[in-house]
C-alpha positions as a Python dict, from the first residue, in 0.01 Angstrom:
ca = {
    (1, 'M'): (0, 0, 0),
    (2, 'R'): (283, 238, 84),
    (3, 'T'): (452, 162, -248),
    (4, 'F'): (128, 248, -428),
    (5, 'H'): (100, 586, -254),
    (6, 'V'): (465, 664, -331),
    (7, 'R'): (410, 592, -700),
    (8, 'Q'): (98, 807, -703),
    (9, 'A'): (286, 1097, -542),
    (10, 'A'): (572, 1065, -792),
    (11, 'R'): (326, 1061, -1080),
    (12, 'R'): (149, 1372, -956),
    (13, 'Q'): (481, 1553, -912),
    (14, 'A'): (584, 1467, -1268),
    (15, 'E'): (250, 1590, -1401),
    (16, 'Q'): (287, 1916, -1209),
    (17, 'L'): (636, 1975, -1350),
    (18, 'T'): (508, 1912, -1703),
    (19, 'L'): (221, 2154, -1647),
    (20, 'V'): (453, 2426, -1518),
    (21, 'R'): (680, 2387, -1819),
    (22, 'R'): (388, 2410, -2060),
    (23, 'R'): (254, 2719, -1887),
    (24, 'A'): (595, 2894, -1890),
    (25, 'Q'): (640, 2848, -2264),
    (26, 'P'): (315, 3025, -2369),
    (27, 'T'): (406, 3319, -2141),
    (28, 'A'): (734, 3378, -2325),
    (29, 'V'): (559, 3344, -2659),
    (30, 'Y'): (291, 3593, -2548),
    (31, 'I'): (550, 3856, -2448),
    (32, 'T'): (744, 3811, -2771),
    (33, 'R'): (428, 3834, -2983),
    (34, 'L'): (312, 4158, -2821),
    (35, 'T'): (657, 4316, -2844),
    (36, 'L'): (699, 4235, -3213),
    (37, 'T'): (347, 4355, -3290),
    (38, 'A'): (401, 4692, -3119),
    (39, 'V'): (738, 4748, -3290),
    (40, 'F'): (589, 4655, -3626),
    (41, 'A'): (306, 4906, -3580),
    (42, 'Y'): (554, 5178, -3481),
    (43, 'L'): (766, 5118, -3791),
    (44, 'L'): (460, 5135, -4013),
    (45, 'A'): (347, 5462, -3853),
    (46, 'L'): (689, 5618, -3917),
    (47, 'R'): (624, 5591, -4292),
    (48, 'L'): (331, 5831, -4270),
    (49, 'P'): (390, 6184, -4405),
    (50, 'G'): (479, 6417, -4121),
    (51, 'A'): (502, 6137, -3866),
    (52, 'S'): (687, 6202, -3542),
    (53, 'S'): (953, 5964, -3414),
    (54, 'R'): (801, 5991, -3065),
    (55, 'D'): (442, 5919, -3162),
    (56, 'V'): (334, 5590, -3003),
    (57, 'I'): (-39, 5585, -3076),
    (58, 'A'): (-2, 5308, -3338),
    (59, 'P'): (196, 5067, -3114),
    (60, 'L'): (-33, 5150, -2821),
    (61, 'T'): (-337, 5060, -3031),
    (62, 'A'): (-169, 4740, -3147),
    (63, 'L'): (-104, 4633, -2787),
    (64, 'L'): (-463, 4704, -2690),
    (65, 'V'): (-608, 4529, -2994),
    (66, 'V'): (-423, 4199, -2960),
    (67, 'Q'): (-630, 3960, -2753),
    (68, 'A'): (-599, 3600, -2645),
    (69, 'T'): (-796, 3469, -2945),
    (70, 'L'): (-831, 3582, -3306),
    (71, 'F'): (-1206, 3631, -3269),
    (72, 'H'): (-1159, 3870, -2977),
    (73, 'T'): (-875, 4044, -3163),
    (74, 'I'): (-1097, 4117, -3463),
    (75, 'R'): (-1379, 4238, -3242),
    (76, 'S'): (-1145, 4458, -3039),
    (77, 'A'): (-990, 4609, -3354),
    (78, 'V'): (-1327, 4696, -3506),
    (79, 'Q'): (-1461, 4843, -3182),
    (80, 'R'): (-1148, 5048, -3122),
    (81, 'V'): (-1143, 5193, -3473),
    (82, 'V'): (-1514, 5276, -3450),
    (83, 'G'): (-1467, 5434, -3106),
    (84, 'V'): (-1170, 5648, -3209),
    (85, 'T'): (-1337, 5759, -3532),
    (86, 'A'): (-1659, 5852, -3351),
    (87, 'G'): (-1469, 6049, -3085),
    (88, 'V'): (-1258, 6236, -3342),
    (89, 'L'): (-1559, 6328, -3556),
    (90, 'A'): (-1751, 6447, -3249),
    (91, 'A'): (-1458, 6668, -3140),
    (92, 'V'): (-1412, 6812, -3490),
    (93, 'A'): (-1783, 6894, -3513),
    (94, 'V'): (-1791, 7065, -3172),
    (95, 'S'): (-1466, 7259, -3219),
    (96, 'A'): (-1590, 7400, -3549),
    (97, 'Y'): (-1872, 7592, -3376),
    (98, 'V'): (-1788, 7621, -3003),
    (99, 'P'): (-1462, 7743, -2844),
    (100, 'F'): (-1287, 7540, -2579),
    (101, 'S'): (-1415, 7581, -2220),
    (102, 'W'): (-1467, 7362, -1919),
    (103, 'Y'): (-1844, 7326, -1957),
    (104, 'V'): (-1814, 7250, -2329),
    (105, 'L'): (-1554, 6985, -2242),
    (106, 'G'): (-1796, 6830, -1992),
    (107, 'L'): (-2078, 6829, -2244),
    (108, 'L'): (-1846, 6673, -2502),
    (109, 'I'): (-1744, 6396, -2262),
    (110, 'A'): (-2106, 6322, -2171),
    (111, 'G'): (-2211, 6320, -2536),
    (112, 'A'): (-1914, 6097, -2634),
    (113, 'L'): (-2005, 5846, -2362),
    (114, 'G'): (-2364, 5842, -2482),
    (115, 'L'): (-2244, 5789, -2839),
    (116, 'G'): (-2029, 5498, -2725),
    (117, 'L'): (-2327, 5338, -2553),
    (118, 'I'): (-2535, 5376, -2867),
    (119, 'L'): (-2259, 5210, -3072),
    (120, 'R'): (-2237, 4927, -2811),
    (121, 'L'): (-1862, 4948, -2779),
    (122, 'R'): (-1858, 4769, -2440),
    (123, 'E'): (-1502, 4759, -2303),
    (124, 'D'): (-1388, 5010, -2570),
    (125, 'L'): (-1646, 5265, -2460),
    (126, 'L'): (-1384, 5505, -2318),
    (127, 'E'): (-1209, 5532, -2655),
    (128, 'V'): (-1480, 5775, -2771),
    (129, 'P'): (-1441, 6042, -2496),
    (130, 'I'): (-1061, 5999, -2483),
    (131, 'S'): (-1023, 6063, -2856),
    (132, 'A'): (-1273, 6347, -2838),
    (133, 'M'): (-1083, 6522, -2556),
    (134, 'L'): (-745, 6484, -2727),
    (135, 'I'): (-863, 6631, -3057),
    (136, 'F'): (-1078, 6902, -2894),
    (137, 'S'): (-780, 7021, -2686),
    (138, 'V'): (-550, 7073, -2988),
    (139, 'D'): (-821, 7189, -3236),
    (140, 'S'): (-629, 7064, -3537),
    (141, 'H'): (-761, 6875, -3838),
    (142, 'A'): (-413, 6730, -3893),
    (143, 'A'): (-415, 6583, -3543),
    (144, 'A'): (-761, 6437, -3608),
    (145, 'T'): (-647, 6273, -3931),
    (146, 'S'): (-329, 6144, -3767),
    (147, 'R'): (-524, 5999, -3475),
    (148, 'I'): (-755, 5801, -3703),
    (149, 'T'): (-475, 5692, -3938),
    (150, 'E'): (-244, 5569, -3664),
    (151, 'T'): (-531, 5389, -3497),
    (152, 'L'): (-601, 5211, -3824),
    (153, 'I'): (-234, 5119, -3857),
    (154, 'G'): (-220, 4985, -3500),
    (155, 'A'): (-541, 4788, -3550),
    (156, 'A'): (-408, 4646, -3878),
    (157, 'A'): (-84, 4541, -3708),
    (158, 'G'): (-280, 4374, -3429),
    (159, 'L'): (-498, 4190, -3679),
    (160, 'A'): (-192, 4075, -3873),
    (161, 'A'): (-36, 3942, -3554),
    (162, 'G'): (-362, 3766, -3468),
    (163, 'L'): (-382, 3604, -3810),
    (164, 'L'): (-22, 3487, -3801),
    (165, 'F'): (30, 3399, -3437),
    (166, 'A'): (-314, 3347, -3281),
    (167, 'P'): (-268, 3043, -3055),
    (168, 'L'): (-505, 2749, -3041),
    (169, 'R'): (-590, 2693, -2675),
    (170, 'V'): (-716, 2342, -2731),
    (171, 'Q'): (-435, 2154, -2559),
    (172, 'P'): (-499, 2313, -2215),
    (173, 'A'): (-865, 2215, -2251),
    (174, 'K'): (-770, 1858, -2335),
    (175, 'E'): (-537, 1848, -2036),
    (176, 'A'): (-816, 1976, -1812),
    (177, 'V'): (-1052, 1708, -1945),
    (178, 'G'): (-789, 1440, -1891),
    (179, 'D'): (-722, 1562, -1538),
    (180, 'L'): (-1095, 1551, -1457),
    (181, 'S'): (-1133, 1198, -1591),
    (182, 'R'): (-830, 1081, -1392),
    (183, 'Q'): (-970, 1232, -1072),
    (184, 'M'): (-1301, 1057, -1131),
    (185, 'A'): (-1129, 727, -1211),
    (186, 'D'): (-907, 749, -901),
    (187, 'L'): (-1208, 820, -681),
    (188, 'L'): (-1398, 522, -820),
    (189, 'G'): (-1092, 305, -764),
    (190, 'Q'): (-1059, 422, -404),
    (191, 'M'): (-1429, 354, -346),
    (192, 'A'): (-1377, 2, -481),
    (193, 'D'): (-1077, -61, -253),
    (194, 'G'): (-1258, 86, 48),
    (195, 'L'): (-1569, -127, -1),
    (196, 'A'): (-1351, -436, -38),
    (197, 'E'): (-1187, -367, 299),
    (198, 'G'): (-1512, -300, 486),
    (199, 'A'): (-1808, -68, 542),
    (200, 'D'): (-1669, 245, 707),
    (201, 'P'): (-1917, 536, 754),
    (202, 'K'): (-1637, 791, 785),
    (203, 'R'): (-1477, 681, 460),
    (204, 'A'): (-1814, 677, 283),
    (205, 'T'): (-1878, 1035, 394),
    (206, 'E'): (-1538, 1134, 256),
    (207, 'W'): (-1627, 980, -81),
    (208, 'L'): (-1949, 1178, -89),
    (209, 'E'): (-1764, 1505, -16),
    (210, 'R'): (-1512, 1434, -290),
    (211, 'T'): (-1785, 1367, -546),
    (212, 'R'): (-1939, 1701, -454),
    (213, 'A'): (-1601, 1870, -506),
    (214, 'L'): (-1601, 1747, -865),
    (215, 'R'): (-1849, 2026, -940),
    (216, 'G'): (-1571, 2284, -908),
    (217, 'E'): (-1340, 2079, -1132),
    (218, 'I'): (-1612, 2057, -1396),
    (219, 'E'): (-1653, 2435, -1391),
    (220, 'R'): (-1277, 2475, -1437),
    (221, 'V'): (-1287, 2237, -1734),
    (222, 'D'): (-1583, 2427, -1879),
    (223, 'D'): (-1388, 2755, -1861),
    (224, 'A'): (-1089, 2598, -2036),
    (225, 'L'): (-1316, 2453, -2302),
    (226, 'S'): (-1482, 2791, -2361),
    (227, 'Q'): (-1139, 2944, -2421),
    (228, 'A'): (-1055, 2661, -2662),
    (229, 'E'): (-1375, 2717, -2860),
    (230, 'E'): (-1308, 3090, -2879),
    (231, 'S'): (-952, 3033, -2998),
    (232, 'V'): (-1076, 2818, -3286),
    (233, 'R'): (-1336, 3067, -3410),
    (234, 'L'): (-1222, 3250, -3727),
    (235, 'N'): (-873, 3104, -3684),
    (236, 'P'): (-713, 3046, -4028),
    (237, 'R'): (-564, 2718, -3907),
    (238, 'R'): (-912, 2569, -3933),
    (239, 'L'): (-881, 2598, -4311),
    (240, 'R'): (-577, 2370, -4312),
    (241, 'F'): (-654, 2127, -4031),
    (242, 'V'): (-959, 1969, -3878),
    (243, 'N'): (-1128, 2150, -3592),
    (244, 'P'): (-926, 2037, -3288),
    (245, 'A'): (-1189, 2153, -3038),
    (246, 'A'): (-1481, 1965, -3192),
    (247, 'G'): (-1616, 1684, -2975),
    (248, 'L'): (-1470, 1808, -2648),
    (249, 'R'): (-1795, 1976, -2546),
    (250, 'D'): (-1997, 1655, -2585),
    (251, 'G'): (-1729, 1463, -2397),
    (252, 'V'): (-1728, 1709, -2108),
    (253, 'D'): (-2107, 1691, -2090),
    (254, 'A'): (-2086, 1312, -2068),
    (255, 'L'): (-1827, 1332, -1790),
    (256, 'E'): (-2045, 1584, -1608),
    (257, 'R'): (-2340, 1346, -1617),
    (258, 'A'): (-2113, 1065, -1503),
    (259, 'A'): (-1993, 1280, -1212),
    (260, 'T'): (-2356, 1339, -1115),
    (261, 'G'): (-2412, 964, -1118),
    (262, 'M'): (-2105, 918, -899),
    (263, 'R'): (-2236, 1169, -646),
    (264, 'M'): (-2573, 996, -627),
    (265, 'L'): (-2406, 657, -598),
    (266, 'A'): (-2181, 784, -318),
    (267, 'R'): (-2488, 916, -137),
    (268, 'S'): (-2661, 578, -159),
    (269, 'V'): (-2349, 396, -39),
    (270, 'A'): (-2307, 639, 253),
    (271, 'D'): (-2671, 591, 353),
    (272, 'S'): (-2632, 213, 327),
    (273, 'V'): (-2320, 210, 545),
    (274, 'R'): (-2499, 403, 818),
    (275, 'I'): (-2761, 127, 854),
    (276, 'D'): (-2629, -85, 1141),
    (277, 'S'): (-2836, -397, 1081),
    (278, 'E'): (-2877, -685, 842),
    (279, 'H'): (-3098, -458, 630),
    (280, 'S'): (-2789, -271, 502),
    (281, 'P'): (-2723, -345, 131),
    (282, 'V'): (-2346, -345, 191),
    (283, 'R'): (-2340, -549, 510),
    (284, 'E'): (-2251, -874, 335),
    (285, 'A'): (-1886, -903, 231),
    (286, 'E'): (-1976, -1080, -92),
    (287, 'T'): (-2206, -796, -193),
    (288, 'R'): (-1938, -540, -118),
    (289, 'A'): (-1686, -740, -319),
    (290, 'R'): (-1917, -752, -620),
    (291, 'L'): (-1993, -380, -595),
    (292, 'A'): (-1620, -313, -563),
    (293, 'A'): (-1557, -515, -879),
    (294, 'V'): (-1817, -309, -1068),
    (295, 'L'): (-1661, 17, -949),
    (296, 'A'): (-1312, -104, -1044),
    (297, 'E'): (-1430, -169, -1400),
    (298, 'L'): (-1608, 166, -1416),
    (299, 'S'): (-1287, 331, -1296),
    (300, 'G'): (-1102, 184, -1592),
    (301, 'A'): (-1383, 288, -1826),
    (302, 'V'): (-1373, 650, -1709),
    (303, 'R'): (-996, 657, -1750),
    (304, 'A'): (-1019, 517, -2104),
    (305, 'Y'): (-1296, 764, -2190),
    (306, 'G'): (-1080, 1056, -2079),
    (307, 'Q'): (-784, 927, -2278),
    (308, 'L'): (-1006, 907, -2585),
    (309, 'L'): (-1099, 1272, -2544),
    (310, 'E'): (-732, 1366, -2506),
    (311, 'A'): (-621, 1162, -2808),
    (312, 'E'): (-522, 1347, -3124),
    (313, 'P'): (-661, 1232, -3463),
    (314, 'V'): (-395, 1106, -3703),
    (315, 'S'): (-458, 1139, -4075),
    (316, 'G'): (-324, 909, -4340),
    (317, 'E'): (-98, 1183, -4478),
    (318, 'D'): (68, 1226, -4140),
    (319, 'V'): (126, 854, -4110),
    (320, 'G'): (258, 837, -4463),
    (321, 'H'): (548, 1067, -4369),
    (322, 'V'): (645, 849, -4075),
    (323, 'G'): (863, 546, -4125),
    (324, 'P'): (812, 208, -3958),
    (325, 'A'): (1038, 300, -3667),
    (326, 'G'): (858, 631, -3624),
    (327, 'R'): (519, 461, -3626),
    (328, 'A'): (636, 212, -3367),
    (329, 'G'): (772, 491, -3148),
    (330, 'L'): (450, 688, -3174),
    (331, 'A'): (245, 383, -3087),
    (332, 'G'): (476, 310, -2794),
    (333, 'R'): (451, 662, -2650),
    (334, 'A'): (73, 663, -2667),
    (335, 'G'): (38, 299, -2571),
    (336, 'L'): (-157, 258, -2897),
    (337, 'A'): (-132, 114, -3243),
    (338, 'G'): (-325, 105, -3567),
    (339, 'L'): (-205, 432, -3716),
    (340, 'A'): (-214, 323, -4076),
    (341, 'G'): (-494, 434, -4307),
    (342, 'R'): (-645, 774, -4378),
    (343, 'G'): (-888, 903, -4116),
    (344, 'N'): (-781, 656, -3847),
    (345, 'F'): (-731, 758, -3488),
    (346, 'A'): (-427, 681, -3281),
    (347, 'A'): (-669, 605, -2998),
    (348, 'E'): (-863, 328, -3170),
    (349, 'P'): (-752, 53, -2928),
    (350, 'L'): (-871, 271, -2641),
    (351, 'T'): (-1224, 225, -2770),
    (352, 'E'): (-1178, -148, -2734),
    (353, 'V'): (-1045, -102, -2382),
    (354, 'L'): (-1350, 110, -2297),
    (355, 'E'): (-1586, -149, -2444),
    (356, 'D'): (-1418, -429, -2251),
    (357, 'H'): (-1443, -244, -1921),
    (358, 'L'): (-1810, -165, -1979),
    (359, 'E'): (-1885, -522, -2083),
    (360, 'E'): (-1719, -659, -1770),
    (361, 'A'): (-1895, -397, -1558),
    (362, 'R'): (-2229, -509, -1700),
    (363, 'R'): (-2150, -871, -1620),
    (364, 'Q'): (-2049, -782, -1265),
    (365, 'Q'): (-2358, -563, -1234),
    (366, 'D'): (-2583, -856, -1324),
    (367, 'Q'): (-2426, -1062, -1048),
    (368, 'L'): (-2458, -769, -808),
    (369, 'A'): (-2829, -746, -891),
    (370, 'D'): (-2872, -1110, -788),
    (371, 'L'): (-2701, -1042, -455),
    (372, 'L'): (-2902, -726, -386),
    (373, 'S'): (-3238, -882, -471),
    (374, 'T'): (-3452, -927, -161),
    (375, 'N'): (-3808, -931, -36),
    (376, 'P'): (-3919, -577, 59),
    (377, 'A'): (-4132, -717, 338),
    (378, 'E'): (-3834, -889, 499),
    (379, 'Q'): (-3587, -597, 467),
    (380, 'P'): (-3797, -280, 437),
    (381, 'E'): (-3531, -45, 573),
    (382, 'G'): (-3258, -104, 317),
    (383, 'W'): (-3470, -217, 24),
    (384, 'P'): (-3495, 126, -151),
    (385, 'L'): (-3117, 172, -126),
    (386, 'R'): (-3058, -156, -307),
    (387, 'G'): (-3252, -31, -605),
    (388, 'E'): (-3077, 306, -591),
    (389, 'I'): (-2731, 151, -598),
    (390, 'L'): (-2818, -60, -903),
    (391, 'S'): (-2983, 235, -1076),
    (392, 'H'): (-2687, 469, -1023),
    (393, 'V'): (-2434, 207, -1132),
    (394, 'D'): (-2635, 140, -1448),
    (395, 'R'): (-2663, 513, -1522),
    (396, 'L'): (-2291, 565, -1476),
    (397, 'R'): (-2216, 275, -1707),
    (398, 'S'): (-2461, 393, -1973),
    (399, 'E'): (-2308, 744, -1980),
    (400, 'L'): (-1975, 594, -2090),
    (401, 'Q'): (-2108, 383, -2374),
    (402, 'P'): (-1902, 405, -2698),
    (403, 'G'): (-2219, 496, -2885),
    (404, 'R'): (-2219, 828, -2694),
    (405, 'L'): (-1862, 911, -2786),
    (406, 'P'): (-1832, 1251, -2959),
    (407, 'S'): (-1704, 1274, -3314),
    (408, 'Q'): (-1334, 1243, -3253),
    (409, 'M'): (-1191, 1594, -3272),
    (410, 'G'): (-1375, 1737, -3567),
    (411, 'Y'): (-1360, 1543, -3888),
    (412, 'R'): (-1559, 1742, -4136),
    (413, 'D'): (-1723, 1438, -4290),
    (414, 'Q'): (-1912, 1280, -4001),
    (415, 'A'): (-1952, 955, -4191),
    (416, 'R'): (-1574, 919, -4196),
    (417, 'V'): (-1580, 940, -3817),
    (418, 'R'): (-1856, 687, -3768),
    (419, 'Q'): (-1698, 428, -3994),
    (420, 'P'): (-1391, 352, -3777),
    (421, 'L'): (-1602, 357, -3460),
    (422, 'Q'): (-1855, 114, -3605),
    (423, 'A'): (-1579, -105, -3742),
    (424, 'L'): (-1423, -125, -3398),
    (425, 'R'): (-1735, -284, -3255),
    (426, 'H'): (-1716, -568, -3509),
    (427, 'R'): (-1342, -608, -3504),
    (428, 'R'): (-1200, -951, -3444),
    (429, 'R'): (-1055, -1015, -3102),
    (430, 'D'): (-723, -1138, -3241),
    (431, 'A'): (-652, -793, -3392),
    (432, 'R'): (-608, -629, -3053),
    (433, 'T'): (-269, -499, -2949),
    (434, 'P'): (-57, -670, -2681),
    (435, 'G'): (-27, -341, -2490),
    (436, 'S'): (-401, -295, -2451),
    (437, 'R'): (-446, -664, -2362),
    (438, 'A'): (-182, -632, -2089),
    (439, 'N'): (-354, -324, -1951),
    (440, 'R'): (-689, -500, -1935),
    (441, 'T'): (-531, -807, -1776),
    (442, 'A'): (-372, -596, -1502),
    (443, 'L'): (-707, -439, -1418),
    (444, 'R'): (-874, -782, -1408),
    (445, 'V'): (-606, -906, -1169),
    (446, 'Q'): (-663, -605, -944),
    (447, 'A'): (-1037, -677, -933),
    (448, 'R'): (-972, -1043, -845),
    (449, 'R'): (-729, -943, -570),
    (450, 'T'): (-990, -708, -426),
    (451, 'A'): (-1247, -987, -414),
    (452, 'G'): (-988, -1224, -268),
    (453, 'R'): (-905, -985, 18),
    (454, 'V'): (-1272, -963, 106),
    (455, 'R'): (-1315, -1339, 111),
    (456, 'A'): (-1001, -1381, 323),
    (457, 'G'): (-1126, -1124, 573),
    (458, 'R'): (-1464, -1295, 597),
    (459, 'R'): (-1302, -1635, 670),
    (460, 'G'): (-1086, -1470, 940),
}
C-alpha cells in the first residue's frame, strides 16, 4: 500500500512539472508576440507623411487590440477603430462651432459616452471620450487625421499578428478534461478498494464530499473549453486542419453526467453504510466485493474515456510521412497502435479497452443485482437503497457507452468518423494490441485481488 502511494505521489509531481513547463512556454511566446506587434506598428506609422519619431499611438493601439484569441482580436480592432473615429468626428464637429471651455468639455465627454453606448462598444467605450478630448484640446484637423490613421495602422498590425500567431488553446482544454477523468477514475478506484476492505461510515462520507467537489473541477474544465472554442473561431488554421476543439464539449457533458451519477451513488453507499443492521445493502462481504468489482471496471472505463478525449486524430498523410520505426515509437509513446490508413485515430484501441471495461462492468452488475435482490417485506429499511445503488451504477455505465462518444476531434465528414467507430465494434478479437491486452489483464487481476481480500477477511 505504501509503495502504491509513493508511486501516485511521484506521478502527480511529474505531471505538475510538465504543467509548469507548458505554462511557462506560452508566457514567453505571449510577451514576444506583443513586443513584435508593437514594434511593427511603430515602424509602419513612421512611414506616414509628417510622422513624429516619438508618436506611439499606433503601437499603443496594437497592444490594446491583440487579444488571447483571433475572434476577440478582430472584435477589439473593429470596436477600437469605431470608437476612435466617432470620438474624433464628435470633437471636430464641436470645435468647429464652439470654443474650448470647461463646460463644453464636460458636455463633449457626456455626449461621447452616450455615443459609445449607442454604438455598443462595451469595453472600448472610453475610446470615444478619450479621442474626443485629445482632438478638442488641440483643435487641429491634422491631429484628427493622424489619430484616425495611426489607430487604423495599429489595428491592422494587431490583426496581422492575430492572423499569423493566434494560438489554439485546445491543448490546455484537453489536459483539463484528462485531469478531470483521472480524478473521477481514481475516486472510483478508491471507493472500490474501500468497499472491499469494509463498510466504514467515515470513509463513505469522505467519498461523498469528494464527489461534490467534482463540481468545481467541472466548472474549471468548462472555462478551459470555452477558451478553446473561442480560440478556434475565425482562426485560419481551421482551413488547413480539422477543428481540434470539436467533440470536447460533448465529452465534457458526458463526464459531467457521469460525475452526477457518482455523487448519487456515493450518497446511496453512505446511507447504506450508516444502517447498522442486516438490512444494510453493503453489510454482506460478498455484496461489497461484487460492488467493488463493478466500481473497479467503471474506474477503468472513465480513464479510457478521458484518454479518448485527449487523443489526437492522425490522418493518413501524417502517417505516410512516418517510417516504420517512427510509427512504432508513436504507438509506444501513446500505448496505442493502428495508425495506418487515412482518417484513423491513434486512440482506436482505447475504444476497445473502454468497451471491454463496460462489458465486464455489465457482467459484474448482473451478479450484483442477484445479490441485492430481496423481499421488501423482509428488509424494508434497506430495500430502496438496493434499487438506488443498481440504478446509479447502471446510469454511470450507460453514460460511458461508446455509442455516446463525440465525433473524434472534428472530422468534417461525419460519416468518416462513424466508420472507424462502427468497425471497432465488429473487429475480431485477435486484432487487438498486446499493450491494450496487458492493460486490461492488469485491471482484471486487481479486481480479483480485491475480491480475494474480502473473502479472506470474511473467513478470518
